[in-house]
C-alpha positions in Angstrom: 24.7 -4.3 28.3 24.5 -4.1 32.1 26.6 -1.7 34.1 26.9 -0.5 37.7 27.4 3.3 38.3 28.8 4.4 41.6 28.3 8.1 42.3 25.2 9.7 40.9 26.1 13.4 41.4 26.7 16.1 38.9 28.3 13.9 36.3 27.4 10.4 37.3 23.7 11.0 37.3 23.7 12.5 33.8 25.8 9.6 32.6 23.4 7.1 34.0 20.6 8.8 32.0 22.6 8.9 28.8 23.4 5.2 29.1 19.8 4.3 29.8 18.7 6.3 26.8 21.1 4.2 24.7 19.4 1.0 25.9 21.9 -0.1 28.6 20.7 -1.3 32.0 22.3 0.8 34.7 22.1 0.0 38.4 23.3 3.1 40.3 24.6 3.5 43.9 24.9 6.8 45.7 25.0 7.6 49.5 21.9 9.7 48.9 19.0 7.2 49.0 16.7 9.5 47.0 18.8 9.1 43.9 20.2 5.6 44.5 18.9 2.3 42.9 20.4 0.2 45.7 21.3 0.6 49.3 24.9 -0.4 49.3 27.9 -1.5 47.2 27.1 -5.1 48.2 23.6 -4.7 46.9 25.0 -3.2 43.7 27.2 -6.2 43.1 24.2 -8.5 43.8 22.0 -6.7 41.3 24.6 -7.2 38.5 25.1 -10.4 36.6 28.7 -11.7 36.5 31.1 -10.8 34.9 30.3 -7.3 36.1 31.3 -3.8 34.8 31.3 -1.1 37.4 31.9 2.6 36.7 33.1 4.8 39.6 32.3 8.5 39.5 33.2 9.8 43.0 35.6 12.6 44.1 39.3 12.0 43.5 41.7 11.0 46.2 40.6 9.1 49.3 36.9 8.7 48.2 38.0 7.0 45.1 40.7 4.9 46.7 38.3 3.8 49.4 35.7 2.9 46.9 38.1 0.8 44.9 39.4 -0.9 48.0 35.8 -1.9 48.9 35.1 -3.1 45.4 38.2 -5.3 45.6 36.5 -7.4 48.3 32.9 -7.0 47.0 33.3 -7.9 43.4 34.5 -11.2 42.0 37.3 -12.4 39.6 36.5 -11.5 36.1 34.8 -8.2 36.9 35.9 -4.9 35.6 36.2 -1.5 37.4 36.4 1.8 35.5 37.4 4.9 37.3 35.8 7.8 35.4 36.5 10.5 38.0 39.3 13.1 38.0 41.8 10.9 39.9 45.4 11.8 39.6 47.1 9.3 37.2 49.5 8.3 39.9 46.7 6.6 41.8 45.8 4.3 38.9 48.6 1.8 39.1 48.1 1.2 42.8 44.3 0.8 42.2 44.9 -1.5 39.3 47.3 -3.6 41.3 44.9 -3.9 44.2 42.1 -5.1 42.0 44.4 -7.4 40.0 45.3 -9.2 43.2 41.6 -10.2 43.4 41.3 -11.1 39.7 39.5 -7.8 38.8 40.3 -5.6 35.8 40.8 -1.9 35.9 40.4 1.0 33.4 41.0 4.7 34.0 38.9 7.1 31.9 39.2 10.8 31.7 35.7 12.3 31.0 35.0 15.8 29.7 31.6 17.3 28.8 30.3 18.9 31.9 26.5 19.4 32.4 26.0 19.3 28.6 27.4 15.7 28.2 24.1 14.0 28.8 22.7 15.5 25.5 25.9 16.2 23.6 28.1 13.3 24.7 31.3 13.1 26.6 34.9 13.3 25.4 36.6 10.1 26.7 40.3 9.2 27.2 40.8 5.7 28.5 43.9 3.8 29.9 44.1 0.1 30.3 44.6 -3.3 28.7 43.2 -3.9 25.2 40.8 -6.6 26.4 39.4 -4.4 29.1 38.9 -1.5 26.7 37.2 -3.7 24.2 34.9 -5.2 26.8 33.7 -1.7 27.9 33.5 -0.3 24.4 29.6 -0.4 24.2 29.6 1.8 27.2 32.2 4.2 25.8 30.3 4.3 22.5 27.0 5.2 24.3 28.7 8.0 26.3 30.8 9.6 23.6 29.3 12.1 21.1 27.7 10.8 17.9 29.9 10.4 14.9 33.3 9.0 14.4 34.6 7.1 17.4 38.1 8.7 17.2 36.6 12.2 17.4 35.2 11.5 20.9 37.1 8.5 22.3 40.8 7.6 22.6 42.5 4.5 24.0 45.3 6.7 25.3 47.6 3.9 26.5 48.1 1.6 29.5 46.7 2.1 32.9 47.1 5.8 34.0 47.1 7.2 30.4 43.5 8.2 30.5 43.8 10.3 33.6 47.1 11.7 32.4 45.4 12.8 29.2 42.5 14.4 31.1 45.0 16.2 33.3 46.6 17.8 30.3 43.2 18.5 28.7 42.2 20.5 31.8 45.5 22.3 31.8 44.9 23.5 28.2 41.4 24.5 29.3 42.9 26.8 31.9 45.0 28.5 29.2 42.1 28.9 26.8 39.8 30.4 29.3 42.4 32.8 30.6 43.1 34.1 27.0 39.4 34.8 26.4 39.1 36.4 29.8 42.0 38.7 29.2 40.6 39.8 25.8 37.3 40.6 27.5 39.0 42.7 30.2 41.1 44.7 27.6 38.0 45.5 25.6 36.1 46.5 28.7 38.9 48.9 29.6 39.0 50.5 26.2 36.8 53.5 25.4 36.7 52.5 21.8 34.7 49.3 22.2 31.1 50.2 23.0 29.7 46.7 22.6 32.0 44.1 24.1 29.4 41.3 24.1 28.7 42.0 20.5 32.3 41.8 19.5 32.8 38.5 21.3 29.7 37.1 19.7 31.0 38.1 16.3 34.0 36.0 16.9 31.9 32.9 17.2 31.5 32.3 13.5 34.3 32.2 10.9 37.2 33.4 13.1 40.2 31.3 14.1 39.4 31.8 17.8 35.9 30.3 17.6 35.2 27.4 20.0 32.6 25.9 22.3 34.2 27.9 25.2 33.8 31.1 23.3 30.1 30.2 22.7 29.7 29.7 26.4 31.2 33.1 27.1 28.7 34.6 24.6 25.9 32.9 26.6 27.3 34.3 29.9 27.5 37.8 28.5 24.0 37.6 27.1 22.8 36.9 30.6 25.0 39.5 32.3 26.7 41.8 29.7 29.3 43.2 32.1 29.3 40.2 34.5 28.3 42.5 37.3 26.6 39.7 39.1 29.8 37.8 39.7 33.0 38.5 41.6 36.3 37.5 40.0 36.9 34.6 42.4 38.0 31.4 40.7 38.8 28.1 42.3 41.1 25.5 40.7 40.3 21.8 40.5 43.8 20.5 41.1 44.5 19.2 37.7 46.1 22.5 36.6 48.5 22.1 39.4 49.2 18.5 38.5 49.8 19.4 34.9 52.4 22.0 35.9 54.1 19.6 38.3 54.4 17.0 35.5 55.9 19.7 33.2 58.5 20.5 35.8 59.3 16.8 36.2 59.7 16.4 32.4 61.4 19.8 31.9 58.6 20.8 29.5 57.9 24.6 29.4 54.2 25.4 30.0 54.2 29.2 30.4 50.6 29.8 29.3 49.1 27.1 31.5 51.3 28.2 34.4 50.2 31.8 34.1 46.6 30.8 33.9 46.9 28.9 37.2 48.6 31.7 38.9 45.9 34.1 37.6 43.4 32.0 39.4 45.4 32.4 42.6 45.4 36.2 42.1 41.6 36.1 41.6 41.2 35.3 45.3 43.1 38.4 46.4 41.6 41.3 44.4 38.7 42.0 42.0 39.4 41.3 38.4 37.2 41.5 35.3 39.2 38.8 33.6 38.5 36.5 36.5 34.8 37.3 36.3 34.9 36.0 32.7 36.8 32.8 33.8 34.2 32.3 36.6 31.4 32.8 34.1 32.9 30.3 31.7 33.3 27.6 34.4 29.8 28.1 35.5 28.5 27.9 31.9 30.2 24.7 30.8 30.4 22.8 34.1 28.1 24.5 36.6 31.0 25.1 38.9 30.4 27.2 42.0 30.7 30.9 41.7 30.8 33.8 44.1 28.0 36.3 43.8 28.9 40.0 43.9 27.8 42.1 46.9 28.4 42.0 50.6 26.6 38.7 51.0 28.6 36.9 48.3 30.4 33.8 49.3 32.0 30.9 47.3 29.3 28.5 46.4 26.4 31.0 46.3 25.4 29.5 43.0 26.7 26.0 42.8 26.2 23.4 40.0 27.6 20.5 38.2 31.3 20.1 37.7 33.2 19.1 34.5 34.3 15.6 35.1 34.6 16.1 38.8 32.6 13.1 39.6 31.2 14.6 42.8 28.3 12.7 44.5 27.3 15.8 46.4 
């Protein structure tokens, strides 16, 4: 099928390539002319046959809201907009209402997979009406991993459910990374363990803590066994904060996720081996910016793709 892709950055560009490899026709727009297929959103709409499907992969907040507002007056009744960025779920109902006033459908879709998604596929969590989900299913099937649909795609519920599910997903991610990182720090501090990278690699097959995140930590330690090339400075994308705010609103205890978020705050105040491990994991799976060690180190010294961030930069 034919689809428009707005935002060809660290996620959107790879998604365009995966869709094209699956045989779909993708017309992409990005403010950077060197990667864009068209020069404006109006040209994007003109290049697509009605009824159109347009996927938005731009940073959350004002950039996404402004893009949706522009599409409301650029597209036509019967078209469909999918927000695949990391928008806060509370933005979805207003965006859907704005588009609905113009006869345009709306789906929100949480996307996970980082820089590996182009080859491995993306985990997708969608929110919206049944008819809109069904219409976009060829796109979802092309983006998700091969195999059973339910192992890589979920229609999570009505509008907002996709981004809510992705918010919780990222909160869990915080907790998992923090647990691995603390285990790394404890073994580094012990005189008994003489091969910390070897122990962590040995956990990657047959143990109950094996996971893709653990595999990525093994890769990071293979490149830098003591993570000496990194400082323990770790940013947070915002979704961990949103998850905790929702937990407070619903009186749901989230001690692990909360502690993981606060640990990231502490990483910006003092050196920490555990935070080095979290920084290495984020760089490995999503190409997130890290801070190199040494006097010249600064956030963003080694920047790369983000997991589901939808940045066009």
